[in-house]
C-alpha positions, 0 to 999 in steps of 0.5 A, spaced: 499 499 499 506 504 501 508 504 493 501 506 491 497 499 491 491 501 492 490 507 488 493 502 482 488 497 484 482 502 484 485 505 477 484 499 475 477 498 476 476 505 473 479 503 467 475 496 466 468 497 469 464 493 465 469 487 467 466 483 472 473 479 472 477 485 472 472 487 478 473 481 482 479 480 483 481 488 484 476 487 489 480 480 492 486 484 491 483 490 496 480 485 501 488 482 501 491 489 503 486 492 508 486 485 511 488 486 518 492 494 517 488 499 519 492 504 515 489 501 509 482 500 511 482 508 512 485 509 506 481 505 502 476 509 505 478 515 504 480 515 496 474 513 494 474 505 494 468 505 497 463 509 493 467 504 488 467 498 490 459 499 492 458 501 484 460 495 481 456 491 486 451 496 483 453 494 476 454 487 476 449 484 480 448 478 477 455 477 478 455 471 483 463 471 485 464 478 484 458 480 489 462 475 494 468 479 493 466 485 494 462 483 500 468 481 504 472 488 501 466 491 505 466 487 512 474 487 512 475 495 511 468 496 516 471 490 521 475 495 525 474 503 522 468 506 524 469 511 520 469 506 513 463 503 517 459 508 517 461 511 510 459 504 508 453 504 512 450 511 510 452 509 502 447 503 503 452 498 503 447 493 508 443 494 503 447 492 498 449 487 501 443 483 503 441 484 496 448 480 495 446 475 499 440 473 495 
């Protein structure tokens, strides 16, 4: 993350919005980067990662693997970070996760 990994992953997501495969792998990468690193969780929230992951969820509702990875990102960045948890909730993240579970 110190080398700009978060920004690179988010840039790839923005470059390929229609590719469920790219989005799924990007979400997996974000989950790994954020896992147990509160600073990375916070940074993802600060640089628009939450909004981008949620936009991907809205754009790929019929891609269950992607939905699962996106839910994992939201869970990973929310579990130890009150700011991210609030941002996810206020932006409709709970509803998106519930829809992904159906």
